[in-house]
C-alpha positions as CSV (number, residue, x, y, z in Angstrom):
1,M,38.6,116.9,83.6
2,Q,38.3,113.9,85.9
3,Q,36.6,116.1,88.5
4,A,34.0,117.3,86.0
5,I,33.3,113.7,85.0
6,D,33.1,112.7,88.7
7,L,30.7,115.5,89.3
8,S,28.5,114.4,86.4
9,I,28.4,110.8,87.7
10,E,27.6,111.9,91.3
11,N,25.0,114.3,90.1
12,V,23.0,111.5,88.4
13,K,23.0,109.7,91.8
14,N,21.7,112.8,93.4
15,G,18.8,113.3,91.0
16,G,20.4,115.7,88.6
17,G,21.4,115.6,85.0
18,P,24.6,113.8,83.8
19,F,26.7,117.0,83.5
20,G,29.5,118.5,85.5
21,A,31.8,121.5,85.0
22,V,35.0,122.8,86.7
23,I,36.5,126.3,86.2
24,V,40.3,126.6,86.7
25,E,42.5,129.6,87.0
26,N,46.3,129.3,87.2
27,G,46.0,125.6,87.8
28,K,43.6,126.0,90.7
29,I,39.9,125.1,90.8
30,I,37.9,128.2,91.6
31,A,34.4,126.8,91.0
32,T,32.4,123.8,90.1
33,G,28.9,123.2,88.8
34,V,26.4,120.5,88.1
35,N,23.2,120.3,86.1
36,R,20.3,121.2,88.4
37,V,17.6,121.9,85.8
38,T,15.0,119.5,87.2
39,A,16.1,119.8,90.8
40,S,15.6,123.6,90.8
41,N,13.0,123.9,88.1
42,D,15.4,126.3,86.2
43,P,16.0,125.5,82.5
44,T,19.2,127.7,82.7
45,A,20.7,125.6,85.6
46,H,23.2,123.8,83.4
47,A,26.5,122.7,84.9
48,E,28.6,125.3,82.9
49,V,26.2,128.1,83.8
50,N,26.2,127.2,87.5
51,A,30.0,126.9,87.4
52,I,30.3,130.3,85.7
53,R,28.0,131.9,88.3
54,A,30.0,130.5,91.2
55,A,33.3,131.5,89.6
56,C,32.1,135.1,89.0
57,Q,31.0,135.3,92.6
58,Q,34.3,133.9,93.8
59,K,36.3,136.5,91.7
60,A,33.8,139.3,92.3
61,N,33.9,139.9,88.5
62,F,31.7,139.1,85.5
63,K,34.7,138.3,83.4
64,L,36.7,135.1,83.7
65,T,39.5,135.9,81.3
66,G,42.5,133.6,81.8
67,C,40.3,130.8,83.2
68,S,39.6,127.4,81.6
69,I,36.4,125.4,81.8
70,Y,36.4,121.6,81.9
71,T,33.0,120.2,81.2
72,S,31.8,116.6,81.0
73,C,30.0,117.3,77.7
74,E,30.4,119.6,74.8
75,P,28.6,122.8,75.8
76,C,25.0,123.4,74.5
77,P,24.3,126.7,72.6
78,M,23.3,128.5,75.9
79,C,26.3,127.3,77.8
80,L,28.6,128.1,74.9
81,A,27.2,131.6,74.7
82,A,27.7,132.0,78.5
83,I,31.3,130.8,78.2
84,Y,32.0,133.4,75.5
85,W,30.2,136.2,77.5
86,A,32.3,135.3,80.5
87,G,35.5,135.6,78.5
88,I,36.8,132.1,79.4
89,S,40.0,131.4,77.6
90,H,39.8,127.6,77.0
91,I,37.2,124.9,76.8
92,Y,37.8,121.3,77.4
93,Y,35.0,118.7,77.1
94,G,34.5,115.0,77.4
95,N,31.3,113.8,75.7
96,T,30.2,115.2,72.4
97,K,26.9,116.8,71.5
98,Q,26.2,113.6,69.5
99,D,26.7,111.6,72.6
100,A,24.2,113.8,74.4
101,E,21.7,113.5,71.5
102,E,21.8,109.7,71.9
103,I,20.5,110.0,75.5
104,N,17.8,112.6,74.6
105,F,19.8,115.7,75.6
106,G,20.0,117.0,72.0
107,D,20.5,120.6,71.1
108,K,20.3,120.2,67.3
109,F,16.8,121.8,67.2
110,I,18.3,125.0,68.8
111,Y,21.2,125.1,66.3
112,D,18.6,124.6,63.5
113,E,16.4,127.4,64.9
114,I,19.3,129.9,65.1
115,E,19.9,129.3,61.4
116,R,16.3,130.0,60.4
117,P,15.0,133.5,59.5
118,L,12.9,134.9,62.3
119,S,9.7,134.4,60.2
120,K,10.4,130.6,60.0
121,R,11.2,129.9,63.6
122,S,9.0,127.6,65.7
123,I,8.4,130.4,68.3
124,P,6.8,133.4,66.6
125,T,9.1,136.4,67.0
126,R,8.2,140.0,66.1
127,M,9.8,143.3,66.8
128,I,7.6,145.8,68.5
129,M,8.1,149.3,70.1
130,R,11.6,149.6,68.8
131,E,11.7,153.4,69.0
132,Q,10.7,153.3,72.7
133,A,13.2,150.5,73.4
134,L,16.0,152.4,71.8
135,Q,15.9,155.0,74.6
136,A,17.7,152.7,77.0
137,F,20.4,152.2,74.3
138,R,20.8,155.9,73.8
139,D,21.0,156.4,77.6
140,W,23.7,153.7,77.8
141,A,25.7,155.2,74.9
142,A,25.7,158.6,76.6
143,K,26.5,157.3,80.1
144,P,30.0,158.4,80.9
145,D,30.5,156.1,83.9
146,K,29.3,152.8,82.5
147,T,31.1,149.5,83.1
148,E,31.9,148.2,79.6
149,Y,31.2,144.6,78.8
């Protein structure tokens, strides 16, 4: 955890956001990440996502089962979803989402949006061309040599 915190502090000095993450497997650090949203003009470049990307490259696998993530702050909804998709086994964090809210890194609006019906969300969302889109799902379901998630 100390390394995740140190990464977050150093990243602020280097023009990034105050977030750092470390992924560990069997007691060994396999990847780190820091927040590079503004530095790379990428809203998905959060510390946890960057660490997950690096760990998956290191392991040549999209699953990180058996790994733990140490992150300087409680993961936002996007990072939490990425952690679950990666199959990470444990999450350890330092700052809370309330702490992040106090310095204008709040995610409450996203949690609130997720709870709203589609028709009430702030970004209009409509389903279109479902029948055409279902073709890819039918093809996937019938594919005998697919790599399961």
